[in-house]
N, C-alpha and C positions, 0 to 999 in steps of 0.2 A: 482548297480547292481540290478533291476527286473528281477529274471532265474523263467521263467513256466515253469515249466511240468505238464500236463495235462493225465486223459484216455477217451481223444477225442482229435479233432481238437481245440485247443485254438488261434489259429492267429487273429483270427476275432477281439482280444482283441486288436490288434497295435493302431488301430486311436484313439479308448479312450485316452492309458497308452499314450502315445505320445505326444496325444495334450495337457493332463495333464500337463507333464511333462516339454511343452516348455514351459505353460502358467505358471505355479509358477514357473518355472526358476530352475527348480533340474538335476542339470549336472548326469543323469542317463541311462544305457544302459537299452535296455528290450533286451532279448535271450531270444528264446524259444528251452524247450529240443526236440530232436525228437519222433514222436509221440507215444502217451503210456506208457513213460517211466519213471512213477512218481519214481517208487521203485528200480528201477535201475541208476534213477540219486542218491537218496539219498544213496545207497551201493559203487561206483564206486569212486576209490579217485578219479580220471581222467575227472568224470561228470562234468555237470554244475555248480550243487551245490555247490561240494566242491570246484569249483574256484570260487566261490564268495566270496568275502574278506569281505568286507562290506558294506550289503544289505539288500536283502529281498528273498527268497526265496519262490512261491508259486507253491502250489500244489494243483490240482484242480481235484477233487474225484465227482465221477459218478458212484453210486455203482454198478446199473446194469451193467456198461460197462466192470466188471470183468467177469463178463459170456457171454459178447456179439460174443467173437469168437467160443465158447466152445456148442461145440449139448445140445439138448431140454436134460433137464433134469427132476425130478422129487421137488417138493417143499424141500423135505427134504436133499436132496443132495444140490440143490442149495444154500439154508439158512447154511447150515453146512460149506461150500465153501466162503461163502461173509465173516465167523465169523472165518475163518480161516485166509482171506484174511486183513480183519479187525487188528487183533492180530498182525499178519507177518509188515502191513504200521505201527500199532504202534510201536513195535522193533525197527523197519529201522529208523524213527523218530528220536526216544529217541536217537537213537545211535549216528545218523550224526548232530541230534544240539547239542552233548556231545564235540565233535569237531570241529565244525563248529564256524566261526565269524562272519553267517550272520543270521540275523532272519527270523522264517518259520511262515508262513501265510499256513495254508489248512481248504481249501474252501470247503462243501460240497455240492454240486451242485443239480440243481432242479432235480427229476424222469420225465420221458416220459409220456403222459397220458397212456400210455398202462400200465405202471409198476403203475399207480396212481389206475388204474382203478381195478388191480386184488387186491380183498378183502386180497387174503393171505398171499401177498407180503408190503400190506399198513402198517403194523407195522415195515415191517425189515426197514426202515430210521430213527426211533426214533428210533431203538434200539441198530441199527448199530454207530448211531452218541455217544450214550451214555459209546457204549463200547468202542471207542477212548477218549471220556473223561475222561476216568476211568484208561486207559492204558497207554497214552499219561502223562508222569511225565517229561520234560523236562517244564525248563524257558523260554526257547526261542521259543516254539509252542504253539503260538496261533490257536484255530480251532474257525471257523467263520459257524456256520450249516444255516441250511433254512432260521429260523426265522431271525437271525441276517441279512443274507443280505438276505430279503425280506423288513425288517425297513430300510434296506440303498436306496435302489429302488424298490419298488413295480411293478411288471409285472404281471397282470392275467395271461395270457399265454405266456410261453417264448419260449417253442416248436416250431423248425421249422422243420416239418417231411420231405421236402424235400434236404436241409440243412443234414437232420441225413439220411438219405438214400445217398444218394451223395459223399459228404467228409465228412462222423462221425461227423458232426457240427450242435450240436443238439439245439441249441440256435438262435432265432430270432437275428438282429440287437442290438434291445435296449434291451436286456440281455446284450449283451456283451461290450453295451456304457456303461449299470453301473457298471458291475461289475469291466473295465478298471476304472473307478472313486472311487470306494470303493477299489483295489488295490490300486493306489498312493495315498489316504488318508491316506492308514494303508503306507505306507512307509514318508509320513509327518511329520509321528507322532516320524519315528526314525531322520528325515532329518534337520526338521523347531526347530527355537529356542524356546524352554520351554518356555508357557508363567507364569508367576508368577504374576500379579495386575493385578484386575481387576478394572476399574474407570468407576462411571457409572452417569448419571445427575440424577438429580429426578423429573422432570412436565413431568409429560407424558411421564417418563420412568419408571420409580419406583413406579411410583402413578399416574391416570388420574386426570387431574387439576392441576395449578395454585397454591401454597401452600399460596403466597402471596397475593394473589387476592382474592379465594375462602376460607384459614383460613385452619386447620388444621381438623376441625371438614368437612369441605367441600370438602374436594377433596375425592374421591373413587379408590378402587383398582377392579377391574373388571376380569375377569377371569385371561387373557393375562398377567395381571403385576405384580398377586399374582402371577402366573407359573414362570415370570421373578422370581419374590427375590426368588422361592423356588430355583428356578434350581441357584441363586445367592448363596445362601446358600451350595447346595451341593457343590459347589466349592471351598467354605470356608473348607469344610468339610476334602474335597483333597489337600486342603495346599495352597490353592490362598489365595493370601489378596486385598480385598475388600475395596477401596477408592471413595471417594462424591465430584465428582468435578460438582458443581452451581451454576450459574446464583441466588445470592439469596439474602438473608439478614439470619443469621446462629439461630436467634432465631425461625427463621418461619421455617428452616427444622426440625432443631430438638427438633422442638414444635410435628410434628408428629412424630415422633421417641418414645417423650415421651408420647404423651394423646391417641393413634389409638391401642386401643386391635389388630384390623386385622392387623397390619402392623407385616408381617412375621419374615425380617430382624430387628435387637436390634441393637443399636448404636456400646452396647461396642465390636458386630463384628466389626467395622468397624477402620480399623490399621490407616485409616490419612483422611485424610478432606481440599478441598479448595472450601470457601463458599462464594465468593466474586463476582466482575463483572470485573475483568481480565478476560483478553483473553484464553482460556480454553488449548489450548498451553502452556500458560506460565506456566499457574494452574501446569499442569502434568510436566512439567521440575523441577518443584520446586518440586514437590513428587517423582520423581525421585530422586534427592537432598536428602529429606532426608530419602530413604528407602535404597540408594546406591543401586541405581539398573541401568539395563543400561534400555535404553527407547526402546529395544525390547521386553524385559519383558512386556508390555504393551499391554493389548487391553480395549480400551473407547468404551461406547454404549453412544448416546446422539439422541434424536429423531429428532432434528433439522437438517436439510442437509447442512443447512450455516456452525453450528458449528464444524460439521463432517469435511469439505472442509476444514475449516481453522485450524484444528488438520494435516490434509494431508496434508497439503501445508506446514507447520510448523516442525512437528514430523514425516517423512516420514517413521522411527523407529515404528514405533507406529500403530497397526493392529485400527485403526477408523470405526466403524459399527453400521452404520446407524437402530436404531431399528423401527421393523415394527410397525405402526403407526394402520391395518390394525388386530383385534383378531384374524380372523381365519388366521391372516398369523406366527404368534406367533410360536406354532407347529412345523411345519415346519425351521424356524429361528433357534431355539435351537438345533433340532437336527444334525443343519447340521452346527456346529461349529466350523471346523476342529481345532483352537488354545488348545476348550478344552477338544479332544479326552482323554482317561485316559492313565496315563504310570505310572510307578512305585513310588507310592508316602508311603513316611518312616515315620516314627515316626515324624521324625523334621519336614517336612509338616504339619501331622495335627497338629503341634503346632506353626505354623508363624505367627498368628495371635498376640498370645500369645507372643512371642519370640518379636514381635516389640514393645509391649504394656510393658513389661520387657526394653526397650530397652530406652524408654521415660522416667523410670521414675531412669536412669544412668545418663541420658543427665542429667535431672533435679538434680543427685545428685553431678554430674560434676562442674555443675552452683554454687551449695552450698559451694564447697571447696574453698580453699588458692591457693591451684598450681596443678598443674598436677598430680605431686606425693603425695599430699595429697589422691587425687582421686584414684587412685593404691592402696592405704595401705589402705584405710577405704574399697575396693570394696570385701575382705573377699576371691579373685579368689582364684578355688580349680582345680586345673587341672591332670587330669587320663588320663595316659600312659598307652596302654597296647592288646595285642594281640587279634585282633576284636572275636565277637562271632558270629554264621553264622546270626543271625541276624540283624548284623551290618553290613552285606558284601553291603546287596544291597544299602547301604546308604553312604558304601563308593563308590563304583562304579558310584553313581550318583555325589558324591563332587567330583572326577573326570572328569568327563564332566562338572560343575559348575564354578569350582571356576580356577580364575582368576589372580587377583592381585597380590596372595599369591600362587603360583606353582610355583617351581623353573625349572622344565620340560617338563610344563603343558600336562602329562599323561594324555593317556584317554581313559579308561575302560569301556563295560559294566562287566555284572555280569560273561557272561562267561571267556572274558577276564582276571580278576582278579583271576579267581582262577586257571584258567594256569600262570598267572607269579608267584600265591602262591608256585602253583607244583613245578615250574623251579628251588626253593631254595631260592628265594629274600623273605620275611618277611617283615611283614605287624604289624604295631602297630595305633590304636585307638586310635583318642585322643577326651577328651571331657573335656566342662569344664560346672562348676559353678560359680555366690559368692550370695552376698547378696541377688539379687533380682532377681533372680530364674536361671532354669538351661537353659543353651544353648544348650545342646546335643551332638552328636557328630557333633563337628564345623573343624576336621583333618586328615590325616595321611601321616604316614609315609613308606616307603618302603624302606629297609635296607640289604645291603646284607656284609656278614662277608669276609674280605679280610686278605691278610698274616700278613702287619701291620697299617693295616686300617679299621675303620666301613665305610661302602660306601652308601653314602644315594643316594639311584637313584631319589629319591623324595619327596620335602614335600610340602604338602599344607595346606592351613589354613584357612576356610572360613572368605570374611573380618572382618564381626561382631563380631570381635572376635581381631583386628588388634587392637596395641599398646596399649597394656594392662597389657602387659608384659610376655605371654603365646610364644610369638616363644620364648623367654628367657627361660622362664623354660624345652621349648623341645630343644633347644639346650642342655641346661647343662644334659637333662636327655638321651641327649646322649651320653653326654662326660663320664658319669656314667656308662653306658653301656661299652662303648669302654674299661677304664681302668678296667671293669670284666674282659673284655676279650685279657688284655695285649694289646692293640691296640693302638697305639703310636698318631694317627688322628683320627679327623674327617673329612671325605670327602664327601665335598659335593657338588652334580654337578648343575652345573647353566649352562639354557638355552633360551635366550630371545625369548620375545613374544610381541605383540603388547601391551599388557596387566600386562605383570608383570612386574613392573617397583619397587613397593613395596618390592618384592623380591629380587630384585639385591641390594634395598638400605639399607634394613638389613643384607644380606650379606654382602656388602660393610662395611658398617659400625663397624658389630664384627669380619670380618675378611678380612681389603681389603693384608695387607701385607700378607696371605696366599695366594693368589690367582694366579690360572697357568690359561695361557690357553688351551683349548682341539683341537686336532687335527679338528674333527668335526666341532669347531665351538662350543663360550660358553667360558664357567670357569670350573673350580674346585676349592671350597675353602678348605686347608687343615688343618684342623684349630685341632693345639694341643687337644689332650685328657683334658689335663690339664689346658687349657682355656677354654675349652668348657663348663666342670664342673661347673666351675664358673660364669658365661655367665648372668650379671643381669643388666636391663634399669639402660641409666645413668641419675642421679637427671638430670631436668630439658631439658633432649635427646627430642627431640620434636615429638610426635607418627606417625607411622606409618598412623595411619585412621585419619591423619589430614592432613596427607602429600600429600595423592591421594583415596579422596573420589570417587568413579567410575563416572565421570561428563558425563550425558548426550550427547549425541554429537549435535555440532551444525546442523540447520536447515542446507540439500543441497540445494542449486538454481535447482538441475535436480531431479524432481521424481526420488527415488532410486531405486532398485529392487522392494525393502521390498513393496513401497507404489503401486505397479502393482503388486504382490502378494495379497495385504489388499484387492484391487479391486477384485479380483478375489475370494479372499475367502468372500467378500461379496455376490456375485453374488451366488457364491454355496448358499451362506444360504437364500437368498433372491427369488432365481425366477431358478435357476439350477435343480433343485430337480424335476422338472418338466422330463421330460424322454423323449417326443419328440422334447424339447428342445433343450435338452443335445445328444441326436440325429445330428440334423444340424449341433448344433456347434463341435462336433468332428470331425465333415465330414469335416467340415473347407472347406474354400472358394475353388474355380472351379479354376485350372492356364489354366495357354495355353497350348497346342499342344509342346511337346518338338520338338528341331531339326533336320530331319530327313531330308536323301539324297531323298527320294523322294517326289513327288509338292501334297500337297493338293490337293485331286480329293473329291469334295463334292457328299452326297450320290444323285441318281436319281430318285432310285423305292421309295414307301412308304412301305414296308420289309426294303430297305438300312436305311432308314432312322430313320425305328423304332431301328436297332440293335445300329443304333448309338447314339439313346439317350441315349436307359440304358447304352451303351458304357459309355456313357459321365456321367451318372449318377453315376458309379459303379465306374470310374477310375476318377470323381474328375476333367475333363477336358473341356473347354470351347469348343472346336470342336475336329471332332473327322472326318481323310478323310477315302477313302474306301478304298485305297491299304493301307494304316497304320497295321501292325504288333499289336497285341495283343502286344505283350512282350516286343517291342517297344516303346510303349507307357505308360508304367509302369507296365504292368497284372504282378498279378503275379498268382499262381495256381489255389490259397484260393477265389480269387476273380472272376474267372470263374465259382462257384460251383452261387454267387449272379448274376450275367448274365444269367445262367442258368435258375436258377429260374424265377428270371423276364421274359426269353422270354416265356417259355412256358405258364405263368402267359401271358402274353400279346398278345400273339397269339393263344392262346387256343390250342393247340398241342403238345408232345409229341415226345419229340427225346434224343438218348444218350448226354451225356455230353460229351465223345469222341469226341463228332463232333467239341464242340471247342476247342481243340486240334489242331483236324488235319483241321481246316480251320481257321487259325488264323489273315485274314482280312475281314472287313466288308463285301467287292464286293463276296469274294468267301465263307463266311456263307450261302451272302443272296440269293448266286446261290442256296445252296447246300439244304437249309433250301426250297428255292423254287419248285425245281426235286421232296423232300421226303417231302412234306405235310402229316399231320396225325391230325387229330381230335383226343384230348384229352378226354377220357372218363371219368379224375379221377375228373377232376375242372366242378364243379359244378354251374351252374345261382347264385346260392345261396354262393357260395365260394368269384365267384368273382366279385359280389355287396359287399362284404364285403372284399375286398381287394381296389374295386376303394374306400369305404368309407374311408378306413384305410392311402391311400396317400390324400384322400381329409383333412384329417385332419393333417397330416405333412405337410399338403400344408397351411394351415390355421398357426399349429404353428411357420412355419416358416416365414410367412411375419410380424407376430409377434413378432417375436426374432430379426428382420430386422430393424425393425420400434424400439425395444428400444435399441440396438446397435449404 
């Protein structure tokens, strides 16, 4: 769920948020707290935020709103009050985040023109934002200030004076469209599978030119290509793997890496490569098998739309994105790649390329050994099992979310949930492994409880990269030793089956099948005698789990999967939908048919009725409106009446109170009332009307362009 509480009326967000949730197939509800109740929601145990079990709690704050209902006061008094409210909000946020299962996003929204024009108050925005960042100390809270919002959707003038006066809706439609997109992007970071591997083409993607024709000396690196390489290098530093997939001769590609000093990327940063003339989908599948990763962890870049289409058709789980050939398009493209939005980066993430390089050395060593048992003996494996340090907690939480194959109960926890579990009495042990070729890092975790006659294991999870090397047996032996020390007769390991944890089932059945019992809730428990557990060792000649259960990529789907539809939207976001006017048109959606109503359709007759009907159709996105139709029956909400009121006053160049729209809820009655009480508006100048006309013309051109491209 996305739960929103704001210091102003935020319901205009609904169209944009609902559009993106539907487009990306995110099954989330959107809920708004009552008007101007952010801190009440943070404090109320029965409020909207506390009822959000696994979503995003959004707080939208405009600092000046805290003074809105108060009498005029001196600047010193106002400043002191805002500082006090800021500190209070910080404390309430820290408290709420400490008990909530949802993430929090605090957006600091733009001030009004009057606030910005007041030179004495201009510095307050940055001062209060700095105070918030200093006081909010929860890892569950992210703060988005004006700079981040402006980077995400730059809007020169976002203020809506009419909306501010009539409904405390201080921003125009384009701002809400951009903000809604920003919020869903933050949610997508929590919901969509985290990417792990970047696969890139070479010619006209990493560099301009064709290395097989132009030679290593003939290709060049204009600014966008260098920027793209720098972007890839940044992602490597954040834990992504980089692979090359190119239809070329390997000698030509590697010569570029070896001889061009202006090449940003280095060959040692490439985790794996497929440089041949095979279909790229086949090569990416091969890379997935080599790296033992699912296809949904891959993002593929190519400048050739034919190659992109081929990969999408055969591997719908891969995010295949067309690299923009226009140099001026690259910066926006990189800024709008949602798949690369920053997540928690652990020490293991930073070493990922090195880990896969070490794995190649292990693979070569294994091929040199006569038997698998010789290979195990020669690894000089060291397994460390101990309570985790504070620095290891993020990695353990990450393991619960990413480990599928060897995960006995598919326990999924974030850092806050992990902390609560440990406070409840469950103990955690971190599992770290190293061998002669390098350090695997923290690769597993145990969650255990002491019971009267047994040591109960609620979850055992282990990274697939150490499966089949005797690590799982060392863990069981360690558990047996712990159980004997506590005079527990059994090590009881719970197992709950999932679609992907067959390796864990195979291991438990292999070493404890005779001790297995069914659980009433489903699954099994393996009550292994402590004396048997402590002597657990791999059996000579035993087939390794890693060989039995490589995480093979799924077969191509004959029908485009939801992931493919999502990829197409992700590409559109990166290549075109950063244009805010296009975004508004898109999120408004297609016009719908007039709903079935008891009264017959009555067409507008007078010019005023036609004007009112046109505005109703624009706001409600309807194909037609009858003069006898009630605004409410047509699906209109109170918030929509503010937009109707603004457009009517602008179009008719007259003022009338917004209550008129509530009192006269049909086109016929409204037009009659407006006809009887016409007053020219002194507030709408000719210059204002011209500017509004130009804005409408610009949006119409954007709409036509968007329709042509879709």
